[in-house]
N, C-alpha and C positions, 0 to 999 in steps of 0.2 A: 503493499499499499504506499509506504513512504517512497518507494522508487517511482511509483505511478504519480504521486503528487509532485516529486521533483521533476519528472518529465512533463507534467502538466504546466508547472511553473516556467520551465524552460521554453515551452511552446509559446506560452503567453508573452514572455520577454522577447522572443524572436519576433513574434507578430507585432509587439509594441514598437520595437526598434525599426521594423520594416515600415510600419505606419508613419513613424517619425521621419524616416528617410524619404519616403514618398511625399510627405508634407513638405519638407524641406525642399526636395526637387522641384515640386509644383510651385512653391513660393519663388524659387530661384528662377524658373522658366517665366513666371509671370512678371518678375521684376525686370528680367532681360527684355521681354516684349514691351513693357512700359518704357524702358529706356530707349529701345529702338523706335518706338512710336514717337517719343519726344524728339529724338534726333531727326527723324524724317520730317516732322513738322518744322523743325528749325530750318531744315534744307529748303522746303517749299517756300517758307516765309523769306528766307534770304534770297531766293531766286527772284521772287516778286519785287522786293525792295532794291535790288541791285540792277535789274534790267534797265537798259537805256536804249533810246533810239540812236542806232548807229549810221553815220552819214559818210562813211568812207570805208571801203573794204579792200581785202587783198584780191588779186585777180582770179585765183582759182575758184571754180564754182563749188558750191556745197556738194558733198558726196551724195549720190542719189539714195544710198542706204540711209543716211541721216534724214534726208528730206522725206523719205518714205515713212519714218517714225514721226517726224513733225506733222505730216499729213494725217497719219493715224490719231495722233493726240488731238489735232484740230477737229477731226470728225467725232471725236467722243465728247464734244462740247454739248452742254444742254441746248435743247432747241424745242420749239413749240410743237407739241403733239408728235414728237419724234418724226416730223416730216422731212428733216434733213434738207432744207430748201436750198442749201448752197451748191455752188459749182466752183471747183478749184482747178485752175490750170497752171502748171509750173513750167517755167521757160528757163533753160540755161544754154540756149543756142546763141552764140556770139552774133550771128548775122541778124537774127531778130532784134536783139537789144541794140545793136549798132544802128539798124534801120529806123527803129522808133526814135532813137536818139537824134538821128538826123532830121526827122520830122519835127520833133519837138524844138530843136534848136532853130529851125526855119520859122517856127511859130513864135518862139520866145528867144531871141538872140542873147538876151542877158544871161541865159544858162551858162554860156561859156565863161562868164566872169566868176563863177563859183571856184573856190580854191581846188586845185588838183582835179578839175572836171574831166571825166572820162566818159560817162554816160548818164542818161537822163534818170536812172533809177538809183541815184546817189552812189554811182560807181559799183553797185552790187552786181555780182556775176549770175546771180540766181534770183528770179522774180516769181512770186505767186500772184496770179490774178484771181480776185474773188468776185463771184457774180451771184445774184439772187433773181427770183422771179419778179418781173415788173408788177405784177398783181399779187401781192402777198402782204398780209397784215404783219407777219413776223419775220420775213426774210432778211431784212436789214439787221434786226436784233440777233437773229440766228448767226448771221455771218460775222457780226461783231464778236460774239462769244467764240466762234470758231477761230477767228483771227488772234484773239488774245491767247487762246491755248496754243496755237502755233508759234506765236512769238515767245511764249514762256518756255515751252518745251525745247525751242531752239536755243534759247539762252542757256538752259541746263546743260547743253552740249558744247558750249563755247561758241555758238553761232549767233552773230548779231542780226538785227532786223530794224526795219523802219517802215511804218505804215504811210502809203503815198496816195493821197487823194488827187493830186494835180495830174496823175497819169490819165484819169478818166476822160476829161475833155480832149486830151490829145488822141487817145485811142478811138474816141467817138468821132473824131474829125474825118473828113472824106479822104485825106492823104493817108491816114492810118487804117483805113477800112480793110485792106488786105490782111493786115496783121491781126485785126480784131476777129476776121473770119478764120484766121489760122487757130484761134483759140477754140473754135468749135464749141461755143456755148450753146446750151439747149435753147430751143425755140421759146421766145417769150421771156428770156432772161436779160438782165442789164448788168453792165460791169459796175461794180460798187466801189472797189479800191484795188490797189496792188500793194504787195508787201515785198520789200527788198530783203534778201537774205544773203549772208556772206560772213566770212571770217573777218573780224574787225582789224582795220589797219590803224596803228597808232593808239593813243591813250583812249580809255573809256571816258566819255563826257561826265563832268561833275553833275550830281543830281540837282534838279531845281527844287527848292523848298516847296512843299505842298501846304496849302491853306487849310488847315484841319478844322477851322471854324465853320467850313461849308457842310459839315456833318455833325449832327448832334441828336440827342434824344428829345422827344416831345413828351412832357409830362401831362 
């Protein structure tokens, strides 16, 4: 009987130790997960707060593998009723960029006065054209969300970007019609903006202070 009691006590002790080990292990894993989550949050916030509009780029285009990931991140943006109303066309063909630049310079000769001017797209070697339906209550908002996702994901990979609204009137001009047609936008879509992408040349611009008084609680 004494031997049986000692065996029982030993079993209870082993089980207890096992439970303690499992508990400690679980707590350790939970702590590690919490630390990882906090670290990931810090990375996301840092990415948002450090992104800048880049207006000069190195000449090599963004790799198509990286742009594929940028596109994927863009298309995971929230959008009304999941209609995904955007159309995105990426161009890294030098002849396309050079030809549109020539048209833009003819219409706006002052462009050549910009420092280190090489092309109309802030010297970017890769350009994404963003379009939405002409008749859509949410298309412009959807494309705005998509564009921000694209620019933030690009920045996380060391790729600069700059949103370009001035491209639209040039692309819609008669002279640029062949290049607008090359984008093969869906019927009934309008060009909304272009985004320059590339590897930054030179220093990253200093951030412009934000007026935080523009947002506040209503009691």
